C-alpha positions in Angstrom: 46.6 3.5 31.0 47.5 3.3 27.4 48.4 -0.2 26.0 51.9 -0.5 24.6 52.8 -1.5 21.1 54.1 -4.8 22.5 50.8 -5.7 24.2 48.8 -4.8 21.1 51.2 -7.0 19.0 50.7 -9.9 21.3 47.0 -9.5 21.3 46.8 -9.3 17.5 49.0 -12.3 17.0 47.0 -14.4 19.4 43.7 -13.2 17.8 45.0 -14.0 14.3 46.2 -17.5 15.3 43.0 -18.3 17.0 41.0 -17.1 14.0 43.2 -19.1 11.6 42.6 -22.3 13.7 38.8 -21.8 13.6 38.8 -21.3 9.9 40.9 -24.4 9.4 38.6 -26.5 11.6 35.6 -25.4 9.5 37.0 -27.0 6.4 35.5 -30.1 4.8 37.4 -33.2 5.8 37.0 -37.0 6.1 38.9 -39.3 8.4 39.2 -43.1 8.0 41.2 -46.0 9.5 42.5 -48.6 7.1 44.2 -52.0 7.5 46.1 -52.7 4.3 47.6 -56.1 3.4 50.9 -56.1 1.4 50.4 -54.5 -2.1 46.8 -53.7 -1.3 45.2 -50.3 -2.1 42.3 -48.4 -0.7 40.9 -45.0 -1.4 38.7 -42.3 0.1 36.9 -39.5 -1.7 35.7 -36.0 -0.9 33.9 -33.3 -2.8 35.9 -30.0 -3.0 34.3 -26.7 -3.9 36.0 -24.1 -6.2 39.7 -23.6 -6.2 41.9 -24.1 -3.2 44.5 -26.1 -1.3 43.7 -29.6 0.0 45.7 -31.7 2.4 46.1 -35.2 3.6 47.6 -36.5 6.9 48.7 -40.1 7.2 49.6 -41.7 10.6 51.0 -45.2 10.8 50.9 -46.2 14.5 53.2 -49.2 14.1 55.6 -47.9 11.5 58.3 -50.5 10.6 60.4 -48.7 8.0 58.4 -49.4 4.8 55.8 -46.9 3.9 52.8 -46.3 1.6 52.4 -44.7 -1.8 49.8 -42.0 -2.0 48.1 -40.5 -5.0 45.6 -37.7 -5.2 43.3 -38.1 -8.2 40.7 -35.7 -9.6 37.2 -36.7 -10.8 38.6 -37.8 -14.1 41.2 -40.0 -12.3 44.1 -37.7 -13.4 47.0 -37.7 -10.9 47.2 -34.3 -9.1 49.9 -35.3 -6.6 51.7 -38.4 -5.5 54.4 -39.4 -3.1 55.9 -42.1 -0.9 55.4 -41.7 2.8 58.2 -43.3 4.8 57.6 -41.8 8.2 55.3 -42.5 11.1 53.3 -39.4 10.4 53.2 -37.2 7.3 51.2 -34.2 6.2 51.2 -33.0 2.5 49.3 -30.4 0.6 48.0 -30.2 -3.0 46.3 -27.6 -5.2 42.9 -28.3 -6.7 41.7 -26.2 -9.6 38.1 -27.3 -10.2 35.1 -28.2 -8.2 34.4 -31.9 -8.0 35.2 -35.2 -6.2 38.8 -35.9 -5.5 40.3 -39.2 -4.4 43.2 -40.2 -2.1 44.5 -43.6 -3.1 46.8 -45.3 -0.7 48.9 -48.4 -1.5 50.8 -50.5 1.0 54.5 -50.9 0.0 55.6 -53.0 2.9 55.6 -56.8 3.1 53.5 -56.6 6.3 50.0 -55.6 7.0 49.7 -51.9 7.9 47.2 -50.1 10.0 46.9 -46.4 9.2 44.8 -43.4 9.9 44.2 -40.9 7.1 42.6 -37.5 7.1 41.8 -35.9 3.8 40.3 -32.4 3.4 40.2 -28.8 2.4 42.4 -26.2 4.3 40.0 -23.3 3.5 43.1 -21.4 2.4 41.1 -18.7 0.5 39.4 -17.6 3.7 42.6 -17.3 5.7 43.9 -14.1 4.1 42.4 -11.6 6.5 43.4 -13.6 9.7 46.8 -14.1 8.2 47.2 -10.3 7.7 46.1 -9.8 11.3 48.7 -12.3 12.5 51.4 -10.7 10.4 50.5 -7.2 11.7 50.8 -8.5 15.3 54.1 -10.1 14.6 55.5 -7.0 13.0 54.3 -4.9 16.0 56.2 -7.3 18.3 59.4 -7.0 16.3 59.2 -3.2 16.1 58.5 -2.8 19.8 61.3 -5.1 20.7 63.7 -3.2 18.4 62.7 0.1 20.0 63.3 -1.4 23.5 66.6 -2.9 22.6 67.9 0.0 20.5 68.8 2.1 23.4 69.8 -0.8 25.8 73.4 -0.4 27.0 75.5 -2.8 29.0 77.9 -1.1 31.4 81.4 -2.5 31.0 83.8 -2.8 33.9 87.1 -1.1 33.9 89.9 -3.2 32.4 92.5 -2.8 35.2 90.7 -3.8 38.4 93.4 -4.8 40.8 
């Protein structure tokens, strides 16, 4: 029995997604829990290698409407990225150009004490090219096979004057 284009496409897509998740999990990361008083700041640091894409994920379990201000700083304390987080959970990405220690500085903007979880790390984006191509190829095979199946599909129409 010869596998169809549809089954090969599903297999390649699943393989690519699984491969991408493994590569993402292998990236360097640090997670910490903070309790910040009003207008208080805290920071975490991580060493990044080479060029790539970093990320941070912030989760505020008891979100009350006022958020936090986040800055990503390089080893010379230059601002790479900044933003205000005003949701219960947020994920953001930033590019880093040089190898070195990078910092995530979090400042509480609310008038209440905030408990938050932060994850700061490297996405390993440079290693995701081949699995991304495998996933794309599988998706294209799925689209092509579905087009071929639906191209010749006909719906029989009933006669207009059925009495």
